[in-house]
N, C-alpha and C positions, 0 to 999 in steps of 0.2 A: 515504399521501400524497394520494390522491384525495379522501378525506373532508375533509382539511384544506383543500384548494383549494375544495371545495364550500362549506365554512363561510365562507371568505373571500369568495367570490362572493355568498353569501347576505347577509353583512354589508354589502357594497358596494351590493347592491340595496336594502336597507333604508335606507341613507344616501341613495341616489338618490331613492327614493320620498318620504322626508321632505323633502329639499331641494326637489323639484318642487312638493309641496303647499305648502311654506312660501312659495314664490315667488308663489303666488296671493294670499296675504294680505299679503305683504311688499313685493312689487315695485312695484305701481302702486296705491297707496291712492287712494280717491276724493277727491282734492283738489278743492275748489270755492270760489268766491268767497264772501265774507261777504254776507248778505242786504242788498239795496239799501235804504238808509234806516235800517238798524239802527245804533244808537250803538255803535261798537266799544269794547270794554273796554280799559283801559290795560294795556299790556304793558311790563314792566320787562326790559330787556336787560342782563344782568349778566355782566361779563367779568373774571375773575381774571387778573392779568398780573404775571409775575415775570421781569424782564430780557427783555422782548419788543419792544424798540425796533425790531428789524429785521423783525418780523412783524406788529405790531399795526396799522400804518398801513393796509394794504389791507383788513384786517378791519373797522376802524372806518369806512372809506370805504364799504364795501358795506352796513354796517348803517345808516349815516346816509342812504343812498339808498333805503331801503325804501319801498314803496308804502303800507304800513299807516299810517294817519293818527294813531294815538294811542300814542306811544311815549315812554319815557324810557330813557336810556343811562347806566349807572354802571360805571365801571372802578375796580377796586381795585388800587393799586400795592403788590404784596407784597414790600416791602423790596428793590426793584430797585437795582442798582448802575449802571444805564445811564440813558438819557434817556426811559424809558417814560412817566413822568408828564408830562414836558415835551411829548412827542408828543401826548398827550391834550389838554393845555391849549391847544396850538396850534389844535386843532379846536373847542375850546369858544368861541372868539371868534365863530364863525358859527352855533353851535347851542347855545342856552341850556339845552336839555334834557339836554345831555351833562354829566356830572359825573365827577370823579376824586376818590378818597379814599385816604388812606394806611392801610395795615393796622396794627392794633395788634400788639404782640409776640406771637409764636406761643406759645400755652399748652402746657403739658406734656400729652402724650397726644393731641394733634391732629396731623394731617398739614397741610402748608401749604395745599394746595388746598381741603380741607374747611373750614379756618378762614377762608380768604379768601371762599369762597362763602357761608358762614354770615353773615359780616359784611355781604356784599352783600344777602342776603335780608332782613336787619334794616333796611336803608336803603331797600329797594324799596317803592314805593307801589302797584304794579300788581296787578290781579286775576289776571294771568298772569305767571309768572316764567320767562324764557328764560335759562338758563345756557349760555354758549357759550365756546369757547376762542379765544385770541388768534391762533391760526394758521388760523382758518377764514375763508372768504369766502362771502358769501351773495348769491344772486340777488335781484332787487328784490321779487319776490312771495313770498319764502320765508316770512316771518312771517305775511303775510295767509293763505296757504294752510295753514300749520301751525295757526294759531288756528282757522280754519274747520273743519279736520279734528278737532281736539281737542274743539271744541264739538259737532260733529255726532255724534261717538261718545261724548260725555259722559265723557271720559277724565280721569284724574288726572295722567297723564304721557304725553307724546308724545316719543319719542326718534327723531329722524331720523338715519340712517346716511349720512354724506356720501360723496361720491366721494373716494377716497384718491389723492392725487397722488403718483406714484412716479417718480423720475428716476435715482437711483443703483442699482447692481445689487442692493444689500442691500434697498432699499425695494421693488424690483420682485419680489424673491423672497419677502419676508416680509409686506408689507402686505396682499396678497390673502387671507391667512389670517384676517383679521378677518371677512370674509364667509364664508369656509369654516367657521369655528368656529360662527358664529351660525346658519347655514343648514343645515349638514350634521347638526348634533347637537342643536339645540334645536327642539322642536315648537311653533312659533308658531301653528300651526293649532288647538291645543287650546282648548277653551272657556274663557272668562274665569273662570267659576266654579271652575275648578280652581286653587287658590291655593298650589300648591307653590312654596316659595321657590326651589328649584333651577331653576325655569322662568323666573325673572326675570332680565332683563338690560337695560342701557341704555348709551348712548354719550354721554359727557360733552361731546362736541363740539357737540351740539345736544340739550338737554333742556328741553322746554317743559312746565312744571307749571301746573296750576290752583293758585291759592293755597290752596284748600281741601284739595287732595290733598297739597301740600307740608307744610302745617301738620299734617295728620292723621298723617303718619309721623314728625314731629319734625324734618324737614329735615336739613340737613347735621350738625346737632348729634348726631344719633343714629348717624352713621357717622363720627364725628370721627377715629377712629384707623385707618380702612380705607384701604389703599393704592390700591384701585380703588373710590373712593366712588360712581362712576356705576353700576357693577354692583350695589353694595349698595343704592343708592337704588331701582334698578329692582326688586330683590327685595323691598324693603320695600313698594313700591307693589303688587306682585303679591299679597302676602299680606294687604294692608290692606282689600281689597274695592274700592278705586278702580281704574278700568280702566287697564291698562298697554298702550300702543300702540307697537310698534316698526315702522318703515316705511322704505322706500328713500327717501333724500334726495339721491341722486346728481345729480338735476337741479335741486336747490335749494341745496345747500351743497357746497363742496369744501374739502379740508384737506390740507396737507402736514405730516403728523405729525412726521417726522424728515427730516434732510437728509444723513445719512451713516451709515456702519456703526456707529460708536460710539454714536450716539443710538438707532438701532434696537435694538442690543444692550441698552443701559441701560433703555430704555423698556419693552421686553417682559420683561426680567428683573424689573422692578418689578411688572408686571401679572400674569404667568401664574400663579405660585404663589398670590399673594394673592387671585386671582379664585375660588379654591376654598376660601377661608377655612380652617376646621378639618377639611375633608373630605380627609384624606390619601389615603384609598382611592379617592376620585373622581379625584384628580389622577393617581395612578398608573394607574388604569384607563383614563383618557382618553389618557394617553401610550401605553399598550399598544395601544389601539384604533388609534391613528394609525400606530404602528410596524407592526402586523400588516396592517392593511387598506390603508394608503396608502403604505407603503414596501415591505412584503413582496413584493408582486407584481413589483416591479422587480428585487429581489434574485433571485427565482426565475427571472425571465426571463434574467438573466445566466448562470444555470446551465442554460440550455436544452439544452446538449449531453447532459445526463444523461437528458433526457426523449425526445430524438429526435422522432419524429412522434406521440408518444403523446397521448391525450386530456388529460393534465395540462398540456402546453404550450398546447393550445387554451384551456383554462380560464384560464391565466395571461394569455394574450393578451386574452381577453374582459375580465378584471379591469382590465388596463392601459387598454384602450380606454374602459371605463366611467369610470375616473378622469379621463382626458384630456377626455372629453366633458363631464363635470360642471365641471371646472376651466375649460375654454374657454367654456362657457355662462355661468358667473359672470363671467368676464373681459369678455365681450361685453355682458352686461346692465349691469354696473356700470362700464363704460368703463375697464377696467384693461389694462395692456399684455399682449398675448397671449403674449409671450415668457415671462412669469412662469408661465403655465399650462403651456407647453411644457416648462419646466424644473422642473416640479412636484417630482420626487424630490429635487432639490438643495434646493429651498426647504423641503420637508417635513423633511429631515434637519437643516437649519439651525434650523428652528423647534423641533425636539426638543432640539437642543443648547442653545438659549436657555432652554427649559423646564427642562432639567437644571441650568443655571446659576442659574435663578430658585429652584429648590429648594435648592441649595447656599447661596446668599446669604441666603435667608430663614432657613434653619436656623442660619446663623451670626449672624443679626441684623445684616447689613451691607448692607441695601438702600439705594441712593443715588438721589436724584432732585432735580433743580434745586438742587444744591449742599447738600442736607440729607441726613442719615443717619437711617434709620428702622429700628426694631426691630419686625418684624411680630408 
């Protein structure tokens, strides 16, 4: 048993080192204003919207209030049954650069969001394309800073990871795992020249492409059937030779992804299995890693009576402290509720249950999102 606990501790130390190094390149990127006197390139802000009447208003207001001087805004109404399109038209009376268009029927083999974004890209005139979601809100300098960073690093895609707003208990438990997954397990510090597809990731809540980078990978047309098209696009950029930049956007963008347990369950069910594409072994391996390293120590701690005062108990306590330190650190840095970190074992078990459900639904070909059924 001692050797097992030493292996677990070693695994947690590797995760901790990877996370801390990641934070150096992810946490505070060198945002800077655009050069004075430079002619700013046109940025097309592209928003797919399907039944977003109750969310789209604050998003549009924040995007219309941007300090960046050269923008166009295009919203595509993806067959909404509510007043999404009317909401956009009400703001078009004061902003002639804002447009709304109706989506064509969904072709066979496409997911709804990929199809909507592809249509948006074909209408956009900008040198830069910003795809963002209807549930996001943007600080006034977000686009200015993002364009400056993408230009400075000569990137093909900049994906900012917003502050995730969590209010209900299911959101508080699950949403922090967005940062856990990308910072615990992915090595963002690796040199750009390493073009492994498995190292690519992006967040569809804020993806700023150079037009050259977007066209080089074939845009959303090349990921038309992918249930997590943002991750697929990040991977495509990673292997294309164009620079992929993932950065902390918690001070630039905020997002409330879901508003109740049913939405949390459905949303992550759609995403988790699909994010591993055909890599069944990778999906199982990642689940086992989380079960052994991030749940196991709490199980063994509850069995403390069998250890007494042995060194085994001390190792388990060190493991648990390390987990809590990492979770609390991420919660503080990314402005998440601390209670979610304190309740880590419950959130981790729930995340694994959602992953299991994602596996089952994907195997059955019964993944549902936004009222549509998809066969992965």
